[in-house]
N, C-alpha and C positions, 0 to 999 in steps of 0.2 A: 595303730587305734591306742586310745585312751581306756581305760578304764576306771568304773566309777561304781557308788552304791546305788543301790535302787530302791528310792523311797518317797512313799506318798505318789507315786505311779514319775518320778523324775528320776533323774539320774543326777547324784549330786557326787561331788567329788566328797573324801573321805577327810576327818578334821585334824584324826588321827597320825601315830606316828606313821612314816610313809615305810614299806616294806617292799620286799622283791620277790620275784614270782621267774626260778629257773626253771631250765629243761633239765631233767635230769642224764638227759644223754651225753650232751654237748657241754655245758654250766654254765651255755649263755643265758642271759638274762632276758627274757621276754617282756617282762613290764615291770616297772618303778608303780606303786600305788599308794595314795594315802589310805589308811585305814578307816573303817567307824570309831567313833569314839563313844563316851557315853551316853554323849547329848543326843548324837544321832542313832542310840539304840532307841534310847526312850523315844525318839521324836517317830522311828519305824514300830514300835508296838504301840503308841496310841493310835498310830496312820493305821493298824488293822483293825485295831478296836471300834475308830467312829466308825472303819470303811462296812464293818460285821453288821451294822444296824441296817444298812441295805441290800449289801449284798445276802446274809443269811434271809431275806423277804425277795430277793429277786427270783422268779418264775422260774422252773428248774429247764427248762427249754431255753430260756435266753441265760441262763449260765454256761449251760451246754452249747451253745452258740460261739459262747466266748472264747470257751477252750478251744473248740476247733479251731476258731479261728487266729489263737496263739499256736497252736500245732501246725497250723499253716505256714504261720508269720516264721515260728522254729525252721519250718522244714527247708524253703526260701533262704534262709541263713546256713544249709547244714554245711556246705566248704567249709565256711569260717569255724562254725562250732567242732566240726573233723579234725581241724588243722589248729586252733585251742588247746581240744583236749588230746592230742596226741603230742601237741610239744611240752604242756604244764606236767601231764603224768608220765609221758617217757614210752607210752605204748603204742604198737605199730598201728599204723593208718589203717589197715584193713579191720581191725580192733576196734578202735577208735569211730569207726564208720560205719562197726555194729553196734556199736550201744547209742549212737545218734538216729541210729533207725527204729532202736529199742524205745524208746523214749516215745517217738509219737504211737508205738503201739499199746504204752502204757496209759498215755494222757486218751487215747480211745477204749483201751478197755473200762477205765473209768465212767467215760462220758456212757456207756452204754450202763454198768454196774449199777452207776447211781438211781436208776430207772427201777431199780426192782430192789428197792427199800420199803419196805410195806409197815404199818403198824399192824393191830390186831385190836378183834373186841373178844371180853372173856367175859363169864358169868361168875357169880359166885355161888354159896351153897345154901345160903338161905329165902334168897329173895324169889318170888315167885316170878313167871316168864312176864317181862313187860314192867317188872317194877324199877327194876335198876341196868345201869347201862354201863359197861366199863373198859374204858377206849384205852389204848398201849400205843402211843405216838413217839417219833423219836423227832428231835431236834437239834441240830448243829450247836458243839458245845462253846465256842468261841474264838478265840486267838489259838491259832496251834502255833509251835516252834520248831521248826527241822533243822537237827543237828547234821551235817552230811559230811560222809567222809571222803580221803582225798582220792580214793583207788579207780570210782566210778562216778563222779562227782553229777555228769548230766542223768546216770541212771534213775543217782539216789535222789535229785530235784525232783525228778517226775515223779516219783516212788511217794514226794512227798505232797509236791504242787496240785497233782492229780485229784488227791481224793480229797485235801483239804477245798480247791474250788471248788467240785464236784458236789461235796455234802452241805456248802452252804458256812462253810467255816472260812474265815481269812488269816496267812498267814505271816509269817516273819522268817525268811530260811538262811541261814548261816553255813556258805560253803568252808573247807578248810583252808587255813591262810596258804598251806602248798599249792594247790591246786584250784585259786577261785575264780579263774579268767572265763572260761568259756560258761559258767554257772553266773557271774555279772553281769555276760553279754546276754543271756536272756533276760535279764531286768532290763536292756540297752533295746529289745526287741521287744519285750513289751512295750514301751513307751513310743515307740515308733507308732504302733498298733492304735495305739490311747486307750489299753486296758485300766480300765476300771479303778481309781485312785487307792491305793493302800490294802487295796484287796491281795497284795502280795508283797514284800518287800525282799531283798537281798542283801546282804549284810558283809562283809568281810572284815574280816581282824581278830585280834590277837583274841583268845579262850580266856585270858587274864581279865580282860575288859568286855568285850559283847560277847561273848558265851555266856561270864558270871551274872550280866546285868539283866541277858533273858531269863537266866535260869530263875535267878530270884525276884524277880520283876512278879506281881502281882496280877498282871493282866493274862499273860499264858494261860487256860487251861486244859490245855495238853502239850506235852513236849513228847516230840520224836528225835530219835536218834539212830542213826549208824556208826557205826565204830565200836571199839573197844570196850573189851568188859571194865577195864579201868575206868575209861571215861564216863560209860554208864554210873559208875558207883558215883562218880565225881560228879552230875547233873542231880543223881537225886539227891545227894546230900545238898548242893545248893538251891534247887527248888522246892524246898522243906519250908518256903517263907509261907506257901499256903497251900491249899489240897489241890492238888493235879492230880492228870490222865497222863499216863506214859504208855508209848507206843518203842521198845528199845530191843534194835537189832545188832548183834554185840558180836564178840568174840568167838572164835569154836577150835578145835584138835579135832578132826573128823578122825574117825579111823575106817580104814577099808580092809575089809576079812577077804582072804581069795581064799577057796574051796578048791581041792581036788580036781573037780569036773567041771572049772572054770573055762569059759571063752579066752587064754589066756595073750594069743595074740592081739585079740580087739583089746583086752583089760589092759593090756600095755600099754597100747597105744592111746586108750583114753586117757590112763594117771598120767604121761608127759603131758598129750595135747593140752590137758586140764591142768595141770601143774605151772606150764610155763606161759599159761594167760599171766597177764600184766606183771609176769614177772614171779609168779608166783605169791601175787600180794593180794590174798581174797580170802576172806572169812570162811568158806564154804569148803575151799582147799583144801584135798588130803594130807591130814598131818600124821599118820600112822600106817604105815601098810605091812598088817600081819598076813603071811605067806604060810599056807601048809606044808609043813616038810616034804610030803610026797612030790611037790611042785617046786618048790623053794626055787634051787640052781638054777631052772629052764626058767623062771619067771624073770630071775632076776637078771639071767642073761638076755631076756626079753627086754627088762628095761633098760639095759645099758645101751645094749644095741638102736632102740627110739631114741635116747640120750644125744646119743654119739651124730645123731642127722640135726639137731638143734642148732638153726644157726642163732646165733647172737650177735645184737647191731639195733640200731635205728633208723630210718630214714623212709622216705616215698620211692627211694628205689631199692629198698631191702624187705618188702614184701611185709610177712607173717611174723619176721624175727623175733626173735626175745628179745625184748628190751631191757632196760635198767633196774633197777630199785630205784626208789623215791629220793632217797638223800644216802650220800654216804656214811653217815652216824648208823642206818636202817642196816646196811649193808655192812658193818662192821659187827652187829651184834648179830648178825646169823654166821658169820664168818667165824663169832665167837662159839656159837652154837657146834659149830659143826667139829671145830676144834676139841669141845668138850668132848662130842660123842667119840672121837678115832681116842684121845685119853682116856677115855673108859672101855674103849675093846672093838667100839664098830669097827669095821673096814670101808676104806674110801676107795670106791669102786670108780667113780668118776667124779671129776668135777673138782668142787671145794677150794675155789681159786679165782680171782682174777683177771679176765682174759688180758694177754699181754699184749695184744694189738689196741685196746680201748683204755687207755689211760685214762682218755676225759669220761665225766659220769659217773656215774655208779653203779657198770655194772660187773653183772657175776657170772661162774660157770654154771649150769643147771647140774642139781649135785645129787650122786644116790652112793647110800652108806647102808651096807649091809651087817648085818647080825647088832642091830640094835636093841638094847636093853631098857629097862623102864627106870636105872639109877641114872638116866640121862634128861639134861635139861631138856632138849626137844621132842623129850615124852609128853611133857608136863606143861610145857611153854609154845604158844601159839607162834609155830615158825614164820609164815608170814613171808616165806621167801621159795626161788625154786629148789627144794631139797626133799630129798623124796629117800625115807629112813624105813628100813625093810626088817620088820619082827617076825620071826618064827613058831608058828606052834601047832601042836598036832590034837588039842584036845578042845572039843566045842566050846565045851562050859568054863574053861579056864580063859580061851579069846576074847568069850564073851564078857568076861567078868576084866579082861584088862582093856578092852576098851571102851568098857564104863568106867573105866578107874582115871575120872578127868572129872573136874568141877564145871567145863565147859557141854554144850546140849543144843548144839546146830545141827552140823550135817553128820551124817554117816554111809557107808558104803558098805553092801555086800556082792560080791560076784559069786553064783552058782546057779545050779537049776532044779538042786534038790529039794523041792517041797519043805520037807520035814524040818530042813535048816532056816528055808526063809521063814515058817511059820514062826521055829525060835527063835530067831533073829528079829524079826520084826517086834515082838511079843515083848522082848526083855532089854533091848537095846534103850536107852534113856536118852534118845535123841530129840530135836522136832521133825529130823526126818529123816528116814531109811531110804535111800537111795538103792533097789535091786536092779543089778547087770543092767548100769549106764540106760535108763530108759528118756526118751526121748519126751521134749514137749515139758522138761523140766523150767522154765523160765519163770520170774516173776509173775506174771499172768499170763493164765486165771490162778494159775497155785498159789499155794500160801506159800514164804519163807518163812522158818518157825524155828523160834529157840526157844529154849528153857535154859534152867539153871541160871548156871550165871554167862550165858546166852542170849537171853533177852526177855523180854514183856510182851505178847503180842505178835505180830507176824506184818512181813510186805508183802503186797499182791495178795489178789484173790479177792475176794465177798467181804470176809473176815476182816481184812485190813481196814474196813471201814469203821468198825463196830466205835475203836476208839473217840471218833469223828463225831457221836451223836450221845446225846440225854435219850435216857427214854422217862417220859412222864405218861403217868397215871390219870385219866379223868372219869371220875364215878360220878355218875350222875342219875336224878332221880326227877322222870316226866312230869 
């Protein structure tokens, strides 16, 4: 299977330097493909700008029909997408299947939500009734650029593609060079069904060429990103060539506070299950576990018990085993964080090493550290790996202060049934999301995924994620 860039409705071989995409579980090279070069990046931007003239004026029902056709075409190729996703990311096949199913749900959501984008009329304070009319309307902003993270590429593509197409914007998507294959294949599918030329384009290549060209261009009116906070700052800097809108979902340093009245077995099971998803490589993952001293020992024992059950491996016959990290260099950084914590007094309860029987790939054992302290790197850096560090506390004021002591502000977690504690924490936590007792239904749609501080601008999912895709215009008239 060949993989090409998707520009102006056609699959085109990249003219940039070829690069390899490898399976992080086996080290097998899955594909070698030509990157997009600067000229092709400019071509894609121009195609999106030209297509905006017609797509933005296409009736809503027709746009929704095209999105629905795209959804059905994606689902028809679901098995191919699942296989590509599992191989390039190294995630389990059940996890890849869930992600691909979620893509269809996201497309469905925006097809419906776009029907509820309304304008309004207003009165001023001096005119007599009927003398003046003031109308507020919304218009698509133009070309959107979407930078996608490597860990959930199909889901991320849907989160950027769906609101762009539904709003009447056009877009250029740039997947990570580590995991571009499933996303590029979406372009091949669009070509098969004759999706309107230029409405969306997909480019893979180095950020120093493709990303920089996209950001510095004056064509995009909106730049969206799912990635690290460092990448977010770089994008903001490069995009300063013109006034643009931004929607940035960035890194996290999520705390989880466990109070004495929490359902400890359920909480421990959730934390381990959540942590091993995509080998802990998720921005919303729990980074710091603050456990009340009254239940500390028992809770650490439960975490240990659950971690020992985790199967590490990869393949269709491995079920939902925890797969590898994306690169060996990334694994080396996580092992350095573990060593730093142990050197500074943390107790290594479990893991902290490479599985002996899995020499190929970039596997790592899920890891439990007890007696973590705020002097350790993993307290302040995003771990982005399957490591659970446990801190101990006995005072609510102190733990709220410790949890908030981070530049990040994405997700946070609380486990208690005490209404007074819930009221204080949900009011005083400085995070875009406070999740209490692992509530169900916390997916990207219809709920917003919100980052504040260094964790982002705006949100993904929900009705509010559509706001950056629209201008507001006031029309005031006198009959």
